[in-house]
N, C-alpha and C positions, 0 to 999 in steps of 0.2 A: 615505548609501546605504540603500535600502530592504532590510530584512531579509526573506528569503524564508521562508515557512512551507512545510515539507516534510511529505509524507504517504507512508505505506506501506500497500500493499494485501495483505491475507493471506486465507487460506481460513478455514473455520470452526474449524480445529484449531490455528491459529497458524503455519502454514507459508506461505512465500512462494508466490504464485500463478504467478510468471512465471520469470525467468532463474535465480534462486537458490532453486528450489523444494525443495531438500533442506534448507534452513535452517529450524530451529525458533527462533522469536523469544521473548525474555523479555518477556512481556506485562505491561502496567501493571495495577495493582489499583485497582478502584473502592472508595473508602472509604465508610463509613456516612454521613458528612456530605456526600457528593456530590463530594468532591475526588478527585484521582487521585494515586496513588503511581507514578512512572515505573518501567518495567521496567529491568533491569540493562543496562549498556552491552554491546553485542555485541562479540565479539572483534575487535581491530584487524586490518584487512586487510593482509596483507604483500605486498610487491612493488609493481609499477607499477599505479597506479589507472587503470581504464578500463572500457569497456563489458563486458569479460569478467572483471573483477576488481574487485569493490566491491559495496557494498549499494545496490541500486537504489531510489531514492525519486523522487517527483514533486512538482512545485509544483501549486497549486490549479488553474492554467490547463490543466495536463496531465492532471488527474485523470480526466476523462471517457474518455480513451483507455486507461485501465488499470483498469476497474472489477473488483471482486471482492466476496467475501462480507463482509469486514470491512475498515474503513479506520481508520487510526491516525495521529495527529499524531506527527511524529518530530523529535527533536533530533539534529542532526548535529555532528560535530567540525569542526575547521578546514579539512580538505581535502575539497572537493566539486567535482566536474567535470560539466559537461553532456555528454550523449551524443547521438549522432545519432538515437537512438530516441525522442526527445521525453521524456527523463527525465534524472536525474542519478545519479551514483554517489558514494558517500561512503566514506571509510576507516573512520570510526567513527560509530555512531548508536545510539539507543535510542528505544523507543516511550514517548511522554509520556502520551497518553490516547487512548481509543478514541472514534470519532465515533459517538455514540449516536443511534439513530433510523435507522440505515442498515439496510434490510431488503429483502425481495423487491420491495415496492411502490415504495419510493423508487429502488431500482436500476433498475427497469423505467422509471421516469419519466425517467432519464438516458439511457437507450438510445434513439437516434433512431428514429422510425417507419419509416424506410427500411432499417433494419438488419435482418439476419437472425438476430438474437440475442434470447433471452428467458430469464428466469430460471425454472427448473423449479419445480414446486409445493412441493417440500420445501426450497426456498431453498438447495440445495446446490451448484449449478453453473449456468453459463450454457449454455443449450441452443441449438444451431444449428438454425434453422428454414429449410426450403427452400420457395420459392414456386414450385410447378409449375402 
């Protein structure tokens, strides 16, 4: 069975951008030799795992629907479930490494030309553009 690689999208300050936006993540550290030291494991989610209860992560194929300022590769625990929102939820996870090279330019390349979104000049948020 193919191992799925999962990703987590965070804002510039290490907070989740979507459902669990109050959560501050333990960030991985870039070492001098170019390797990464993973962040700490996030606290285990208690109760029934589901769209309203768990750490939201995405597979590579789902990434374009959940773009944000920073993208991290994620290691998940044994319990991961798909959601109806084109993502997964995990009971345990930690950030392994940041996807370096992700910035305003590369993010705008992923946003389809018919979209009404564009990254602002300070690379801090997605700006909604209206076409009148």
